[in-house]
C-alpha positions in Angstrom: -0.8 311.4 66.1 0.7 309.9 69.3 4.3 309.1 69.6 3.6 305.3 69.7 1.9 305.6 66.3 4.9 307.1 64.5 6.2 304.7 61.9 10.0 304.3 61.6 10.7 302.0 58.6 14.3 301.5 59.7 13.2 300.2 63.1 10.3 298.1 62.0 11.5 296.8 58.6 8.1 297.5 57.0 6.2 295.4 59.6 3.5 297.4 61.4 2.5 294.6 63.8 2.7 295.9 67.3 2.1 299.5 66.4 -1.3 300.9 67.5 -3.4 303.5 65.8 -3.4 307.1 67.1 -4.8 307.5 70.6 -7.8 309.5 69.5 -8.7 307.1 66.7 -12.5 306.3 66.7 -13.6 302.7 66.4 -17.3 301.7 66.1 -20.2 300.5 64.1 -22.7 302.0 61.7 -26.5 301.5 61.1 -29.4 303.1 59.3 -32.8 303.7 61.0 -35.0 301.9 58.4 -32.7 298.9 58.5 -32.1 298.8 62.2 -34.6 300.8 64.3 -38.1 299.6 63.6 -40.8 301.1 65.9 -43.1 301.7 63.0 -46.2 303.7 64.0 -44.9 304.1 67.5 -44.0 307.3 69.4 -45.6 309.5 66.8 -43.5 308.3 63.9 -44.9 309.2 60.5 -44.6 307.3 57.2 -41.3 307.2 55.4 -40.6 306.7 51.7 -38.9 303.4 52.6 -41.9 302.1 54.4 -43.5 301.1 51.1 -40.5 298.9 50.0 -40.8 295.2 50.1 -38.2 292.6 50.7 -36.3 290.7 48.0 -33.3 288.5 47.5 -30.1 288.3 45.4 -32.2 287.3 42.4 -35.4 289.3 43.1 -35.3 293.1 43.4 -37.0 295.0 46.2 -40.2 296.8 45.0 -42.4 299.7 46.0 -46.1 298.7 46.5 -48.6 300.9 44.8 -52.3 301.6 44.5 -52.7 302.1 40.7 -55.0 304.6 39.1 -57.7 302.0 38.5 -57.7 301.0 42.2 -55.7 297.8 41.7 -52.4 297.0 43.4 -49.1 297.2 41.6 -45.4 297.0 42.2 -42.4 298.7 40.6 -38.7 298.2 41.4 -37.1 300.8 43.7 -35.4 302.5 40.8 -38.4 302.7 38.5 -40.7 305.7 37.9 -44.2 305.5 39.5 -47.0 305.0 37.0 -49.2 307.9 36.2 -52.0 308.2 38.7 -50.5 305.7 41.2 -49.7 306.3 44.8 -47.5 304.3 47.2 -49.7 302.1 49.4 -49.4 299.5 52.1 -51.0 296.0 52.0 -51.6 293.8 55.0 -50.3 290.6 53.2 -46.9 292.1 52.2 -43.8 292.2 54.4 -42.1 295.5 54.7 -38.7 295.2 56.4 -38.4 298.8 57.6 -41.5 298.5 59.8 -39.7 296.1 62.3 -36.1 296.1 61.1 -34.3 294.5 64.0 -36.2 296.6 66.6 -33.5 298.8 68.0 -36.4 300.9 69.2 -37.1 298.4 71.9 -33.7 296.8 72.2 -31.4 299.9 72.2 -30.3 299.5 75.9 -29.0 296.0 75.2 -27.5 296.9 71.9 -25.6 299.8 73.4 -24.5 297.6 76.3 -23.0 295.2 73.8 -21.3 298.0 71.9 -19.7 299.2 75.1 -18.5 295.6 76.0 -17.1 295.3 72.5 -15.0 298.4 73.1 -16.6 301.0 70.7 -15.9 304.6 71.3 -18.2 305.8 68.5 -21.5 304.7 67.1 -23.0 305.9 63.8 -26.8 305.9 63.6 -29.3 307.9 61.6 -32.3 309.8 63.0 -35.6 308.9 61.4 -36.8 312.1 59.9 -40.5 311.2 60.2 -40.0 310.4 63.9 -39.1 314.0 64.5 -41.4 315.7 61.9 -44.0 313.0 61.1 -45.0 314.6 57.8 -42.0 317.0 57.4 -44.5 319.8 57.2 -45.0 320.6 60.9 -43.6 323.8 62.4 -42.9 322.1 65.7 -41.1 318.7 66.2 -42.5 315.6 67.8 -41.3 315.6 71.4 -41.8 311.9 71.9 -39.5 311.2 68.9 -36.8 313.5 70.2 -37.0 311.9 73.7 -36.3 308.5 72.2 -33.0 309.7 70.8 -32.3 311.6 74.0 -32.3 308.3 75.7 -30.0 306.7 73.0 -27.5 309.6 73.2 -27.4 309.5 77.0 -27.0 305.8 77.2 -24.1 306.0 74.6 -22.5 308.6 76.8 -22.7 306.4 79.8 -21.0 303.6 77.8 -18.2 306.0 76.7 -19.4 306.0 73.1 -19.6 309.2 71.0 -22.6 309.6 68.7 -22.0 310.1 65.0 -25.4 311.2 63.6 -26.6 310.8 60.0 -29.3 313.5 59.7 -30.8 311.9 56.6 -30.0 308.4 55.5 -31.6 307.6 52.1 -35.1 308.6 53.1 -37.8 311.3 53.2 -41.2 311.7 55.0 -43.8 310.3 52.6 -45.9 313.4 52.9 -43.0 315.5 51.5 -42.7 313.0 48.6 -46.4 313.4 47.9 -46.6 317.2 48.2 -43.4 318.3 46.6 -42.3 315.2 44.5 -39.6 314.6 47.1 -36.2 316.3 46.6 -37.2 317.3 43.1 -39.1 320.1 44.8 -37.0 322.9 46.1 -39.4 323.4 49.0 -37.9 320.3 50.7 -34.7 322.3 51.3 -36.5 324.5 54.0 -38.1 321.4 55.5 -34.8 319.7 55.8 -33.0 322.7 57.3 -35.8 323.1 59.9 -35.4 319.4 60.8 -31.6 319.5 61.0 -31.6 322.7 63.0 -33.9 321.0 65.6 -31.3 318.2 66.0 -28.3 320.6 66.2 -29.9 322.7 68.9 -31.3 319.8 70.8 -28.0 318.0 71.1 -25.6 320.9 71.2 -22.7 319.9 73.4 -23.6 316.2 73.3 -22.9 315.5 69.6 -20.1 317.0 67.5 -19.9 314.6 64.6 -22.6 314.9 61.9 -23.3 313.6 58.4 -25.8 315.7 56.4 -26.7 312.8 54.0 -25.8 309.2 53.2 -24.3 308.1 49.9 -25.6 311.2 48.2 -23.7 310.3 45.0 -25.8 307.1 44.4 -29.2 307.7 46.0 -32.1 307.5 43.5 -35.6 306.1 43.4 -38.8 306.8 45.3 -37.6 305.0 48.6 -34.5 307.2 48.8 -35.4 310.6 47.5 -39.1 310.5 47.0 -39.3 311.4 43.3 -41.9 309.9 41.0 -39.7 310.2 37.9 -36.2 308.6 37.8 -34.8 310.3 34.7 -31.4 312.1 34.7 -33.0 315.6 34.8 -35.0 314.8 37.9 -32.2 313.0 39.7 -29.5 315.6 39.2 -32.0 318.5 40.0 -32.9 316.7 43.2 -29.3 316.2 44.2 -28.6 319.9 43.5 -31.3 320.7 46.1 -29.7 318.2 48.5 -26.3 319.7 48.1 -27.6 323.2 48.7 -29.5 321.9 51.8 -26.3 320.3 53.1 -24.3 323.5 52.6 -26.9 325.5 54.5 -27.0 323.1 57.4 -23.2 322.8 57.5 -22.9 326.6 57.9 -25.7 326.6 60.4 -24.0 323.8 62.4 -20.8 325.8 62.7 -22.7 328.9 63.9 -24.6 326.9 66.5 -21.5 325.2 67.9 -18.0 325.8 66.4 -17.0 322.3 67.6 -19.3 320.6 65.2 -17.6 318.6 62.5 -19.7 318.2 59.3 -19.4 315.5 56.7 -21.5 313.7 54.1 -21.1 310.0 53.3 -20.2 308.9 49.8 -20.4 305.4 48.3 -16.9 304.7 47.2 -15.1 301.9 45.4 -11.6 302.0 44.1 -11.6 302.1 40.3 -9.0 300.5 38.0 -8.5 300.7 34.3 -9.2 297.4 32.6 -5.7 297.4 31.2 -3.0 299.9 30.2 -4.5 300.7 26.8 -4.6 304.5 26.7 -8.3 304.6 25.8 -9.2 302.5 28.8 -7.0 304.6 31.1 -8.7 307.8 29.9 -12.1 306.2 30.4 -11.1 305.4 33.9 -10.3 309.1 34.5 -13.6 310.2 33.0 -15.7 307.7 35.0 -13.7 308.5 38.2 -14.7 312.1 37.8 -18.3 311.1 37.5 -18.1 308.9 40.7 -16.5 311.8 42.6 -18.7 314.6 41.1 -20.8 315.2 44.2 -17.9 315.2 46.7 -16.0 317.6 44.4 -18.9 320.0 44.7 -19.5 319.6 48.4 -15.9 319.4 49.6 -14.5 322.1 47.2 -17.6 324.3 47.3 -18.2 324.7 43.6 -19.2 322.7 40.5 -16.0 321.4 38.9 -14.8 322.3 35.4 -16.0 319.0 34.0 -19.6 319.5 35.2 -20.8 321.0 32.0 -19.7 318.0 29.9 -21.0 315.5 32.4 -24.5 317.1 32.6 -24.6 317.8 28.9 -24.0 314.2 28.1 -26.9 313.3 30.3 -29.2 316.0 28.9 -29.5 317.8 32.2 -30.1 321.5 32.5 -29.9 322.4 36.2 -32.2 325.1 37.6 -30.3 327.2 40.1 -31.6 330.0 42.2 -29.6 333.2 42.7 -27.2 332.7 45.5 -26.9 328.9 45.2 -23.2 329.1 44.2 -22.5 331.3 47.2 -24.3 328.8 49.5 -22.2 325.9 48.2 -19.0 327.9 48.7 -19.9 328.9 52.3 -20.9 325.4 53.3 -18.0 323.2 52.5 -17.6 320.0 54.6 -15.0 319.5 57.3 -14.2 315.9 56.5 -14.8 313.3 53.9 -16.5 310.0 54.9 -17.2 307.1 52.7 -18.1 303.4 52.4 -15.7 300.9 51.0 -16.7 297.3 50.2 -15.0 296.5 46.9 -13.2 297.8 43.8 -14.3 298.0 40.2 -12.8 297.8 36.7 -13.7 300.1 33.9 -12.8 300.6 30.3 -14.2 301.7 26.9 -17.7 300.0 26.6 -18.0 299.3 30.3 -21.6 298.8 31.3 -22.3 301.5 33.8 -25.4 302.0 35.9 -26.7 305.5 36.4 -25.6 308.4 38.5 -22.1 307.3 39.5 -23.0 303.7 40.3 -20.8 301.2 38.6 -21.7 297.9 37.2 -19.2 295.1 38.0 -16.6 293.7 35.6 -14.9 290.6 36.9 -11.4 291.2 38.2 -9.3 288.0 37.5 -7.0 288.9 40.4 -9.6 289.1 43.1 -11.9 286.7 45.0 -15.5 287.6 45.4 -18.1 287.4 48.2 -21.2 285.1 47.8 -23.0 288.3 46.6 -20.4 288.8 43.8 -18.5 291.7 45.4 -14.7 291.6 44.7 -12.6 291.6 47.9 -9.8 294.1 47.6 -8.1 295.2 50.9 -5.3 297.1 49.1 -8.0 299.1 47.3 -8.9 300.7 50.6 -5.4 302.1 51.0 -5.4 303.2 47.4 -8.7 305.0 48.0 -7.6 306.8 51.1 -4.5 308.1 49.4 -6.5 309.1 46.3 -9.1 311.0 48.3 -6.6 312.8 50.5 -4.5 313.8 47.6 -7.7 315.2 46.0 -9.3 317.0 48.9 -6.7 317.5 51.7 -9.4 317.0 54.3 -9.5 314.4 57.1 -11.1 311.1 56.1 -13.4 308.8 57.9 -14.0 305.1 56.8 -17.7 305.1 57.7 -18.7 301.8 56.2 -16.8 298.6 55.5 -17.6 294.9 56.1 -18.6 291.6 54.5 -22.2 290.3 54.1 -22.3 286.6 54.6 -24.7 283.8 55.6 -23.9 283.0 59.2 -25.0 279.8 60.9 -26.0 279.9 64.5 -25.1 276.7 66.3 -27.4 275.0 68.9 -25.3 276.4 71.7 -25.8 279.9 70.3 -22.3 280.4 68.9 -21.6 281.7 65.4 -18.3 280.8 63.8 -17.3 283.5 61.2 -13.6 283.3 60.5 -14.3 284.7 57.0 -15.4 288.0 58.6 -12.4 288.2 60.8 -10.1 287.6 57.9 -11.9 290.2 55.7 -11.8 292.9 58.4 -8.2 292.1 59.5 -7.0 292.5 55.9 -8.8 295.8 55.4 -7.7 297.2 58.8 -4.1 296.3 58.0 -4.2 298.3 54.8 -6.0 301.2 56.5 -3.2 301.1 59.2 -0.6 301.4 56.4 -2.4 304.5 55.1 -2.4 306.0 58.5 1.1 305.2 59.8 3.1 305.0 56.5 1.3 307.3 54.2 0.4 309.7 57.0 -3.3 310.0 55.9 -5.3 311.7 58.6 -8.1 309.2 59.2 -10.5 310.1 61.9 -11.9 306.6 62.5 -13.5 303.4 61.3 -17.1 302.3 61.7 -17.9 298.8 60.5 -21.2 298.5 58.7 -24.0 296.7 60.5 -22.0 295.9 63.6 -25.2 294.4 65.0 -27.0 292.4 62.3 -29.6 294.4 60.4 -31.8 294.2 57.3 -29.8 294.4 54.0 -30.5 297.6 52.0 -30.0 296.0 48.6 -32.1 292.8 49.1 -34.2 293.4 52.2 -32.9 290.1 53.6 -31.6 289.1 57.0 -29.5 286.2 55.7 -26.9 288.7 54.3 -25.4 289.5 57.7 -22.5 291.9 58.5 -22.4 292.1 62.3 -20.3 291.1 65.3 -23.7 290.5 67.0 -26.2 288.0 65.7 -29.9 288.9 65.8 -32.3 286.0 65.8 -34.6 287.0 62.9 -35.2 285.6 59.4 -36.0 287.1 56.1 -39.7 287.4 56.9 -39.2 289.2 60.3 -39.7 286.0 62.4 -37.6 285.2 65.4 -36.9 286.0 69.0 -34.7 289.1 68.2 -32.3 287.7 70.8 -28.8 289.1 70.5 -25.8 286.8 70.7 -22.0 287.3 70.2 -20.3 285.8 67.1 -16.6 284.7 67.2 -15.8 288.0 65.5 -17.1 289.8 68.5 -14.4 288.4 70.8 -11.8 289.0 68.1 -12.7 292.6 67.6 -12.8 293.1 71.3 -9.1 292.1 71.5 -8.3 294.3 68.5 -9.8 297.3 70.2 -8.1 296.6 73.5 -4.8 297.0 71.7 -6.1 300.0 69.6 -5.4 298.0 66.4 -1.8 297.2 67.3 -2.4 293.5 66.5 -4.9 292.3 63.9 -4.4 288.5 63.6 -7.7 286.8 62.8 -6.4 283.8 64.9 -7.8 284.3 68.4 -5.0 282.4 70.2 -2.3 284.5 68.5 -4.2 287.7 69.0 -4.7 287.1 72.7 -0.9 286.5 73.1 -0.1 289.6 71.2 -2.5 291.7 73.2 -1.0 290.3 76.5 2.5 291.2 75.2 1.3 294.7 74.4 -0.2 295.1 77.9 3.2 294.0 79.3 5.0 296.6 77.3 2.7 299.3 78.7 3.2 298.0 82.2 7.0 298.3 81.8 
């Protein structure tokens, strides 16, 4: 931590305005290939599990399109089991958002140029597994797919932006799903290690920041892990295989290049007891363990003491191979990265979704987004402290942001003061965690810094970015990129390395100018 970033409460009276983040702090954006990249069927790319997923909206769930056993077409939601005898299938009259996404495949140079102009020094993106191994079964990778990412990584370097690569972001080649029942099949571990090793060797010396998986604690359903069944036994067995695969790749990455830093991304929300009734406080502890179960295994290197109770309540009997426990112990992660969008309330009788995903109870003290997500900036500081107290590992805020319906004016401008306010409030609490609480936070990558397709609904109208993409919910539009008001605000924030966070542009510009004057003196 640099000298300028040291907090002295006597000198500053509790006000952090004017103090920057550490000099080596990483600022950037985050994306996922099937929401951002596009390029379906190009460059040797094979079919992905997500390629069969339709669009939706806040009231209509996304679905997987199927050819049923009798030859007719059918659809199931993304979290449902596939009917007996059915197979995922594509239909010409159905829109599949992953096929085009927002076409980073053909617009990557312009997108990276805008990121550089914005002031990013890191960019998180995922490699499309089926672009490197089209079926996942090949012994040799697809050179054309690797060459595409070579260009991306080289252009990022020219812009002064460090790559942060998610090796597998909620997807699997469709052929592996068909042959092995996705991650339910232990054989997929070898396919994943072969794929990851290819990337680690190819970009040795160019990339040091890696995530083995995305939101491993909540992924389920055919589009994400390729399993036909979605019962607890199948899901937890599949995730055991994923954790073993992550540990193997983490150990391999350290052997290939000791500079490699390995993480896995977890979906995280702060969790509060409904009230101070002891039973509700205890329920909060029990549920919190369940939401942190996978990070407990992967960061500490062993199944926790409460695993037996958790799995028994769900009727799960894990099948482990000899040596699995040793693999987990030898492949612990270097840092803990997570998404943070909201906080949740829990108590006795709370309605919980499966596998660590929480349903939402209204919090009377918080406002919510149009999609019903409570806005809780202080919860981010709380979470950073909670995770560091638990793991004593560096942390990385890998996703944060607000989805909103942005309106593009006739002159091309987009006025999004709500985004600036949301981000400023969260960055301010993160700053307190770094400078006051002395939490070692590596960096911050805002989700969907360039507009992309929403994971939960498949829509474009739910926008997160600083950069507007001209495309509607049906994939129609020019794909032209344009800067929102928040782009210029964030540009000033990054110029000052987060020293000033005012969402008011005029005030922010004055503060940044004053900071520049202090440096000149």
